[in-house]
C-alpha positions as CSV (number, residue, x, y, z in Angstrom):
1,M,54.3,-122.3,105.1
2,S,56.1,-125.6,104.7
3,W,56.5,-128.8,106.6
4,E,60.3,-128.4,106.0
5,D,60.3,-125.2,108.0
6,A,58.1,-126.6,110.7
7,D,60.3,-129.7,110.9
8,T,63.4,-127.5,111.3
9,V,61.9,-125.8,114.3
10,Q,60.8,-129.2,115.7
11,L,64.3,-130.6,115.3
12,T,65.7,-127.6,117.2
13,V,63.2,-128.0,120.0
14,T,64.0,-131.8,120.2
15,R,67.8,-131.0,120.3
16,I,67.3,-128.4,123.1
17,E,65.1,-130.8,125.2
18,R,67.6,-133.7,124.7
19,R,70.5,-131.4,125.9
20,L,68.6,-130.3,129.0
21,R,67.7,-133.9,129.9
22,A,71.4,-134.7,129.7
23,G,72.2,-131.9,132.1
24,R,73.8,-129.7,129.5
25,P,73.0,-126.1,128.5
26,A,70.0,-125.9,126.1
27,S,72.2,-124.4,123.4
28,E,75.7,-122.9,123.4
29,E,74.8,-120.6,120.6
30,T,71.9,-118.2,119.9
31,V,69.1,-120.0,118.2
32,V,67.6,-118.1,115.3
33,V,64.1,-118.8,114.1
34,S,62.8,-117.1,111.0
35,Q,59.4,-115.7,110.7
36,R,58.6,-118.3,108.0
37,Q,59.8,-121.1,110.2
38,L,57.8,-119.8,113.2
39,N,54.6,-119.5,111.2
40,S,55.0,-123.0,109.7
41,Y,55.7,-124.5,113.1
42,V,52.8,-122.7,114.8
43,N,50.3,-123.5,112.1
44,L,51.4,-126.9,111.0
45,S,53.0,-128.6,114.1
46,L,51.1,-126.8,116.8
47,G,47.8,-126.3,114.9
48,R,45.8,-128.4,117.4
49,S,47.1,-126.1,120.2
50,I,45.7,-123.0,118.6
51,P,42.4,-122.1,120.3
52,Q,39.3,-123.3,118.4
53,G,37.8,-120.5,116.3
54,V,41.2,-119.0,115.4
55,T,42.4,-119.7,111.8
56,D,44.8,-118.3,109.3
57,L,47.2,-117.2,112.0
58,V,50.2,-115.1,110.6
59,I,52.9,-113.8,112.9
60,E,55.1,-111.0,111.7
61,I,58.3,-110.4,113.6
62,Q,59.4,-106.7,113.6
63,K,62.2,-104.9,115.6
64,D,61.2,-105.5,119.2
65,R,57.6,-106.2,118.2
66,L,55.2,-108.9,117.1
67,R,52.2,-108.4,114.9
68,A,49.7,-111.3,114.7
69,R,46.8,-111.5,112.3
70,A,44.1,-114.2,112.2
71,M,40.5,-114.9,111.5
72,L,38.3,-115.4,114.5
73,D,35.0,-117.2,114.6
74,L,33.2,-115.0,117.0
75,D,30.2,-117.3,117.2
76,R,32.4,-120.1,118.4
77,V,34.2,-117.8,120.9
78,K,30.8,-116.6,122.3
79,Q,29.8,-120.2,122.9
80,Q,32.8,-120.6,125.2
81,L,32.1,-117.5,127.2
82,P,29.8,-117.1,130.3
83,A,26.5,-115.4,129.6
84,G,26.8,-111.7,129.4
85,A,30.6,-111.7,128.9
86,M,30.5,-110.0,125.5
87,S,29.7,-106.4,125.8
88,G,29.9,-103.2,123.7
89,I,30.1,-103.4,120.0
90,L,31.6,-106.9,120.0
91,A,28.2,-108.2,121.3
92,Y,26.7,-107.2,118.0
93,L,29.4,-108.8,115.8
94,S,29.1,-112.3,114.6
95,G,30.6,-114.7,112.0
96,T,34.3,-115.0,111.2
97,V,36.1,-111.7,111.4
98,P,39.7,-110.5,111.1
99,V,41.7,-109.9,114.3
100,E,45.0,-108.1,114.6
101,L,47.3,-107.6,117.6
102,V,50.5,-105.5,117.8
103,G,52.7,-105.6,120.8
104,R,56.1,-105.6,122.3
105,L,57.8,-108.6,123.7
106,W,60.0,-107.8,126.7
107,S,62.3,-110.5,128.0
108,T,65.2,-110.7,130.3
109,N,66.6,-113.0,133.0
110,G,64.5,-116.0,131.8
111,K,61.2,-114.1,132.0
112,G,59.0,-112.5,129.3
113,R,56.0,-110.2,129.1
114,V,53.9,-109.1,126.2
115,E,52.6,-105.5,126.1
116,I,49.7,-105.2,123.7
117,E,49.9,-101.8,121.9
118,Q,47.0,-102.3,119.5
119,A,44.2,-104.8,119.2
120,T,41.4,-104.8,116.6
121,V,38.5,-107.2,116.0
122,A,36.7,-106.7,112.7
123,G,38.4,-103.3,112.5
124,V,37.1,-102.2,115.9
125,S,39.8,-101.1,118.3
126,M,39.7,-102.9,121.6
127,P,41.5,-102.1,124.9
128,A,44.2,-104.6,125.9
129,S,42.4,-105.3,129.2
130,M,39.2,-106.3,127.4
131,L,41.1,-108.5,125.0
132,A,42.9,-110.1,128.0
133,Q,39.5,-110.8,129.7
134,L,38.1,-112.4,126.5
135,V,41.1,-114.6,126.1
136,S,41.0,-115.6,129.8
137,L,37.3,-116.4,129.6
138,S,37.5,-118.4,126.4
139,T,40.6,-120.4,127.3
140,R,39.3,-121.8,130.7
141,S,39.8,-125.5,131.2
142,Q,40.2,-128.0,133.9
143,A,44.0,-127.6,133.7
144,Q,43.7,-123.8,133.7
145,P,40.5,-122.8,135.5
146,A,41.3,-119.1,135.2
147,G,42.2,-119.4,131.5
148,V,45.3,-117.8,129.9
149,D,46.4,-114.4,131.1
150,I,48.1,-112.9,128.0
151,L,49.2,-109.8,130.0
152,A,50.9,-111.7,132.9
153,P,54.7,-112.2,132.9
154,F,55.8,-115.7,132.0
155,R,58.9,-117.9,132.3
156,L,60.7,-118.4,129.0
157,P,60.9,-122.1,127.9
158,W,64.0,-124.3,128.0
159,T,66.2,-122.1,130.2
160,A,66.1,-119.3,127.6
161,R,67.6,-116.1,129.0
162,Q,66.1,-113.7,126.5
163,V,64.4,-113.4,123.1
164,R,65.4,-110.6,120.8
165,L,63.2,-109.7,117.9
166,E,64.7,-108.4,114.6
167,P,62.8,-107.9,111.4
168,G,61.8,-111.3,110.1
169,R,63.5,-113.4,112.9
170,A,63.7,-114.1,116.6
171,L,67.0,-114.8,118.3
172,V,66.9,-116.9,121.5
173,D,69.8,-116.7,123.9
174,F,70.2,-119.3,126.7
175,Y,71.9,-119.5,130.0
176,P,75.3,-121.2,129.8
177,Q,74.2,-123.5,132.7
178,Q,70.7,-124.4,133.9
179,P,69.6,-121.7,136.3
């Protein structure tokens, strides 16, 4: 990871936002973000936005898929959950453990959705629905009382039309005019 790569992505974001404020299309060309740039930006520039208890986040961009690996402080996550929310084998785990997610990113017409194909916590396989519930419970806030629903469709940012994933890079296409 490097600040140079993080700054490259930040400059692209700033340029896109400036163009949108001026009433112009976000970008006339496909924006390409490398895996290295993405990891640098997420960890260095957005580090404070990463949920507490998640460290060493690494995102791997594959053909039509994302793989994310991180270390998760289960004790910190458990503190954020309502009593009794941890069940099954995860209730018996503690400390900082590896977490891995593999999923597909679907995007079209300005909307995206993540389909989790595989999730493991400390090597233990977890159904996507259980993971989604844990994320929802542990990300509740005044601004988002229901937490983050990682399985729900979402609007792509900055008038992006679609995101295409190729090995080692993401390609973002934008609408020619603001929709």
